[in-house]
Every structure is written in structure tokens, then in C-alpha cells.
N, C-alpha and C positions, 0 to 999 in steps of 0.2 A: 914532258912529264910535270904534272902540277906540283909545285913546291908547297910544302906545309909550313908556311910562314906568314907573317902579317902582311908582307909586301903583296903576296898572291891574293889574300883576301881583300885587301884594300882596292886592288885593281879590279876585282870581281864586283866590287860595290861602286865602282865608278868614281872613286875618290881621287883627289889631287895627290900625285906621288910626291910633290915637294912637301907634303905634311908628314911624311914617314919619319923624317928625322926628329920630329916632336916626341917620338916613342922611345922610351928606355926600358930595358928588361932586367930583371934580377933572376938569373938562372940558378935553380937550386937542385943539387944532385939529390937523388932519391924521392923526387916528387913524381908521382903517377908513373911508376916503373912499368915497362912493358916492352915486348918485341917490337911493336909498331910505334910510330912517333906520336903517341898519345899526348905527351907533355907539350910537344911542339904544336900539335893541333889545338889544344886547349888555350895555349899562349896566344896564338894567332887570332882565334875567335875573340878572346877577350880584349887583346890589343886593338883589333879593328873596332870592336864595339865602343871601347872607350875613346878612341880617336874620333869616331863618328859623333859621340856625345860632345866631346870637346869642340869639335867643328861647329856643330849646331849652336852650341851655347855662344861661341865667339861671333858667329854671323848675327845672332839675334841681339847680342850686346853691343855690336858694332865694334868689336875689338880688332885691332890691326894684326894681332898675332893669336894663334890658336894656342891654348894652354898646353903645357907639357903633360904627357901620359906616362904613367909608370905602371908596368906589368910585372908583378912579383909572383914567381912560380908558387910560392908558398900560399899566397892568397887564392891563386888560381886552383891549385890542387885541393885546397880546403873546400872551395865552393863547388867544385865538380863532384863531390860526394856530400853535398849539404844534406841530403836525406839521411845519411848515416850519422851526421853530427848532431842532429836535431834531438833535443830532450824536452819532454813535456812533463813538468813537474818531476823531473829526474827519471822519467821512463823513456827507454829507447824505442823508437818507432819500429813498426813492422813494415819491412820493405818488400818481401816476396811471399806470397801464400804457398802452402805446402805442395800444391799442384802446379806451381810455376817453376819449372826446372827442365833439365835434360832427362830423357828417358831412352833406355836402349830399345831398339826395334830389331826386327828379324834380320835387317841388313845394315843397321848403323845406329843413328841417333836422330831423335826429334826433340825440339824444344817447344814447350807450351807456355801459355801465359793465362793464368787464371786468377788474378788478384782481385778482380770485380766479381761479384756473386753471379751476375748474368753470364759471364764468360766461363766461370766454373760449371754452371749448369749446362751450358751448350757443349762444353768439352765432354762431360760425362754423358749427356744425351747422344752425342755422336759416336760414343764407343758403346752405346747400349747399357750403361751402368746406372744404378740408382744414385739419387742425390746425395746419399750418405757414404758413397763408395770411399774406401781408403786408398791411400797412395799405393799400397801393395796390390790392391785390385787393378788399379789403373796401370801399374807397371806390367802386370800379367796381360792385360788386354793389349798394350802397345807392343809387348814383345812378340806377339803373333802376327804383326802387320809389318809391311815394309815402311820405311820412313815417309816416302812420298804418298803412299796410301793413307797413312795416318794424317799427313798435311792436308791432302784433298778432302778426306772425310770430315775432319774437324772444321775446316774452313767452310765446307759446304753446309755445315750445320750452324754457321755464324759464330764458331769459336775461333781460337787462335792456336795454331801449331804450324811449325816450320821445320822441314827436314834439314839436318846439318849438311852443309856443302863445303867443298874446298874452295879456294880462291879460283881455281881453274874451272870448276864446275859452274860457279857463279858467272864467270866471264863468259861462258858458253851459253848461259841461260838467257832466254829472250827478254826477261825483265832486266837482268844484269847488263845486257847490251843496251837496252833502252835508257837506262839510268846513266851509264858511262858515256853516252853520246851527248848528253846535255851538259850545260855549264854548272858550276857548283851552286849558283843561285840565278833564278831568272828575274830580270827587271825589265818592266816595259811600261810605256804610257798607254793606257787603254781607253782614254777618252779625254775630252777638253775639261777644262775646270779653272776657276779663278784662283789667283794667288791667295793663299790663306794667311791673314795677318793674325798670328797667335797673340794672345794676351796671357800674363801671368806675372805675379808679383814676386815670386820666390827667387827669381834669377837663376833657377835651374834650366838646363837645356830644353827639357820637355814640358816646362811650366805651362799650363793652360791647354795642353794637348788633351783631348778626350779620346780614350782608348776603349772600344768595345771589345772585350776579351771573350772569345768563344773557343777557348782551348781546355784541354784536359791533360792529365798525367804530368809530364815533366817538361819537354821541350818548349811547348807553347807557354805554359805558366812561368818558366824561367824568363822567356823574352818579355812578357808582360810585367813580371816582377822587376826586371831591370828598368823598364820604362817607368814604372812607379817610383823606383829609386831616384830617377832623374826628373821627377817632378810632374809626371803625367797624372791626370785623373783616370785611374783604370778601374773599370767596372766589369767584373767577371760575370757572365751570365750562363747558367746551366739549366737544364731541364729538371724540374723537381722529381721526375721519375728516374734520374740518373745521378744520385748523390755521390760526391766524391769521397774517396778514402780519407778518413779524418787526418791522419798523419801526413799524407801527401799534400793535403790542403794546407796544413799548418806550415810545411816547409816552403811551399811556393806561394803563399798567400800574403806575404809581406808587401806593403806598399800599395795595396788594392782593396777594393770592396767587392762583396760577393752577394749576388742576387738570384733568385730562381724564377724562371718564367716558362710557362708552357706555351710554345709557339703555335700549338694547335688550338688553344683557348683563345676566344675572340678578344677578351678583355686583356689578357696577357700579350697578345699579338699587337694590340693598339699601343701598350706601353713600350714594347719593344720597337716599333716603328717611330715612336717619339724619341727613343734613345738614339736610334739610328739617324735621325734628322739632325741630331746635334753632335754626331761623332765626327772626329778628324781622322781616326785610324780604326780599322776593323781587322782584328787578327783571328783567324780560324785554324783550328787544329784537327778537323775532321777529315774523313776520306774525301778526295776530289768528287765534287758533285753532290756530296750528302746533304748540304744545306741549300742547294739550288731551289728547292721547292719553296723555300721561304723568301725568294727574292734576294739571295746572297751570292748568286753568281757574279764574277768580276764585272761583266758587261752591265748586268742589271743594276749593280751598285753604282757604276760610272754614270748611268742614267739618272738614277734616283738622288744620288749624292755627288754631284761633280765636285772634283777637287779632293776626293777622299784618297787616303792611302790604304790599300788593301794588302794584307800580308797572309799568305796561305802556307800551312805546314802539313805535310803528309809523311807516312812511313815510306812508301815505295815510289813516290813521284806521281806526276799527273799523266804519265805516258806508259804503254806497255800492258801486257796482260794482268799484272798485279795492282794497277793503278787504283782499282776500286777496293783493294783489300784493307783490312785493318792491320795495324802492326805496331810493335813497340821496340825500344832499343835492343833488348835482349833477343828478339826474334830476327831483327836485322843483323845483329852480330852473327847469328847461327847461319843465316842464309847466305851471307856475303863472303864467308870463308874466315872471318875474324876469329870466330870460336876456334877453328882448327889451327890458325896461326898461333893463337895464344894459349893453346892447349898443349897436352903432352901426347905421346903415342898412345892411341886407343882411349883418350879421354878428352873431350872438348874443354876448352877454358873460356875466359872471358876477359875483357879489358878491366883495368883497376878502378874504373868508374864507368857509369853510363854516359860515356863521353859523346856518343852520338847524339843523345838527348841534350846534354848541356851544352855542348859545342854548337849544335844547330840552334839552340835557344839563344845563345849570344849572337850567333850570325843573323838570326831573325830580327833581333833588337837592332842590330847594326844597320840592317837593310832598312828598317823602319826609319831610323834616325837620319840616314842618308837620303831617303825618300822625302822626308820632312824638309831637309835643307834644299833639295832640288825643287820641291813644291813651292816653297816660299819665295824662290827666285824665278821660277819658270811657269808655275801653275801646272794644270793637268791632273788627271786622275791616275794614280800610279799603283801598279801591281808588282808584288815581289812573291816568288814561289820558292820554297826549300823543301828538301826531303831527306829524311834520315839515311836512306840508302845511297843518296848522292854524297852526303858527308862521309859515309863509309867508304865510298869509291875513292874520295880524296885521301882519306887516311890510308887506305891499303895500296895505292898506286902513286901517291905523291912524293915518295922519298922523304928526306928531311931528317930524321933523328940522329942521335949521337951515333958516330960511326957510319952514317948514311949521307955524309955530305953537308951536314949543318955548317954554317959559317961561309966565308968566302964573300965575294962581292955583294951578294943580296943582303948580307948582314952588316956591311961596312958602316952604315950609318947609325947603328945601334950600340948604345953603351950596354955591355953585358957582363957586370960583375957577377962572380960566382959565389955560391954559399951552399949550405946544406939545408935540407928539409927535416927538421927535428920534430916536427909534429904541428898539429893545427892550432894550438892554444892561442898564438898571437892573432889569429883571424877569426876567433869565436867570440861572441857576445851573449849577454842575457837580458831579458826584458819581461816585464809582466804583460799579460794579455788576458782577453776573456776566456782563452782556452787553458790558461794556466801559466806557470813560470816557464819561459821558453829559453833553451840554450840553442843557438843557431849560428850558422856560417855567415859571415860578413860578405857583401859583394866584392868581387876582385875588380870591378871596374872603377879606376882611380885616375884622377887628372887634377891639376892644380885648380883649386877653387871648387872642386866637385864635392858631392855629398859623401859623408863617411858612412852613413847608415840610412835605413828606411825611416820615413817619418811616421809610420803607423805599423803596428804589428798585425798579424792575421786575426781575423775575427771568425765567428761561427759561420760555416758554410751556409750560403743561401739566406742570411739573416738580415741583409741590408736592403734598403729600398731601391727599387729599380729606377733611379734617377741620377742625373749628374750632380756632383757636388756644387 
């Protein structure tokens, strides 16, 4: 059974187990309370990411010893709900649209996601409803269908809806089996490539690393936001026809720049190719195969840019009947049985944070950092793949939490003082930006000599030039 701890993640990342004693943890009672070991998952993902950053920084600086890492549950719990702590000129963000929720069906429940206008339109179109339909009208339409019928109908129309399943039902589902059969993250060398000699004057682990960020929503942007914290030049590129939600962009836009390019346009495509020619890392967060037509399949990238690190994130994984489906954290929670486990009789629930998104985001950043360490020593074009559904499988089957066997030999190397989580104030900061005065959650990635905050706040979505700094 997979343990929900830093040791397991570090092993999955191919890290040297001798470095684990460099990690110390502050356990805070009351942080991320849940039936499942959410706090342990969050702590493990952040701890592994911080250790990967400290390791890369030490290797680049020629240090004999990797800096010490400190993982504080308070910082982790605050960061895992960063979107809730964000204030823009004192205004709280909008996190979920009215049609993004659970609905009763004729035989159970279905969860929909309609935060983006195009997803809302497809949901209503699939149900045969007008564009201005109310929540009450949607409820009536879904109440007449079975949950799986609603799931298939909405997905067939390009929308997002998932039937609520128990853990046992998901374990017996073909996609559930496909996800469970794979590792927490996939790491492979997909082509030859020279050792990259990175340059950068800041002294940060990822200084001089150019990251082409092709991600949306939370998990991918959390990963690239973390790489930006660590000194990387992160340029997020989106289609001008798919603008990001403003509050979501404000929360995850720290430490990076944002440009808009239409890859179907000849001029924009040429600019994109120039960016790719100078990139060290490409991170994608779209469905498997969705970007292949633009020459962004791993093998194509290995041929065009030998020595690249390619990191791919998806909702359901690259294998199984749902591999090509869109998905979000809330939908994965519903499908995999998490919403049943965290709910009450007759009422689905949710994790205390979008922990699949945030946890997978830190895992993705950790995988990129470890790949950069390996690449600078061994060369090669490297590919890492992660999926929200696989992180969910780890959470639901990995054991770990208080009362589930935490402690013992696996934790013997860790200094684990205990405290209470009295609130997020100690891990919040404020700054001015072009978007207004921002209150935001600090990064929980912490190690000796590491950065305490991002070097730049988020700017206006799509407003930056499509070039490397």
C-alpha cells in the first residue's frame, strides 16, 4: 500500500534517500481536517518539492551539503486554499460559478463544472436549455435523468459532468483500474540530448531556466508559480480565444509573465516556435494529445529540442477510456469516491481544499526540478506525467493519516514538533500590482537560503510580450 508521506514521494521522484533527513516538519493540529489523509498528502508533496529545489540549488552551487528543508503544516494548509485567501483591493474572489455544483439525479448525484463561459454553454446545450437558464431549471432537467446518462450526455456535448461514485464503484470502473495500475508519476527519458549548462545570477535553484507554461486552472499554474518562485523565467502562453478567469489568474500568476498567442495564426505560430527554441522546460496541462497537432507531443519535442524537460499534467491520466476527457479537481473527487468518503449519508462532500490540484501541482514542480538535476548530470530529453486521478488514488488507498498508522520507522528521521493551526495570518502577505492591492498566500516551499516570496506579482492576463526575459 502506498504510504502518504515524503519518503514515498521522494522515492517516486528517483531522489537519493540519504537526503530525507534534511527535511523537518512542524505538525499542526487542525490543519486541513478531513477523513482522508489530506494533511499528510499536502505535507508530502510540498516537502518533496522543497527538497528537490534545495538539491538542485546545492548541485548548481557546488555545495557539499543540501540545505535543510522545513515543512510547516500552517504554511501548507494556507497555500492549499490560496484561491480562498486572495483579496483584490479587498474583494474576495469568485471560486465556483452557480452551475458548478452537485445536483440530484433520478438515481443519485452528478457533479458539474461550468466556471468557464464555454463550459456553461455546453452544459446547458446538452440539457436542451437556453443560455439564460436558471439553476432551478438545470436542477429540474437533471432530476429526470440518471447520473451516468447526464455524465455521458454532457461530456458528449463537450461539457463537464461526472456521476458520483463510491470508492468501490470507481475501483471497478475501467478508468479507475487503468489509473490505479500506474505509478504516482511517470518518469522516462524519451530521447538523447546534451547536458544543459544553466546560467543565472540570482543564486536560486531554477535561475536561468526558461519555462514555457501551457497550463490552465490550478494544478499546472501552481507548479509553474513554484518554479517562478525558485528563479525560473516562466512565460505562460494562452490562446486569445480562451481567456483565464481573472481571479484565478491573479492567484496563480505570481512569479511569471503572461502572453496570448493563436497557434493557428502564422505570425503567432512563428513567435511560439521561437519561444520553444529557447525553452528548457515545457509544461502542459491539457488533455493527452490535445496539443500534438502543434508539434508538442513528447517525441516531437525530443526531436525538435533535444535536452528539454517535458512535463505533462491531465485530469484522468494518459491511459484508459477517459484519457481524452477534460476534468477538474472537483470532478475527480466525485468520480473517485472521495466525495462519498468526505460526505454524510445522502449528501456528497468535498476535501477541505482542492488538494488534488494543489498536491499534484507541487508534485509536478518537484518532478521538473528533479529532472533538471538529472539532466544537468546525465543529459537526455526527459518526460514526466502526472494526473489528478492518480493523486486521488494515492490519497484514497495510501494510508497515512492520524489514526491510520502515521509515525513509526518511516518517520524516524523527521523532527516533528506539534503545534496548533490558529489561522492563516502568519502565512499571508500583501503587495501592490497592476491588478490592484493583493492579499495572497505565501509559498510553503521553504529551505535554508531559499526565497521567502515571489520576485514579481501577477500582471494582466495576456499583456506581456511573447519573448524570453
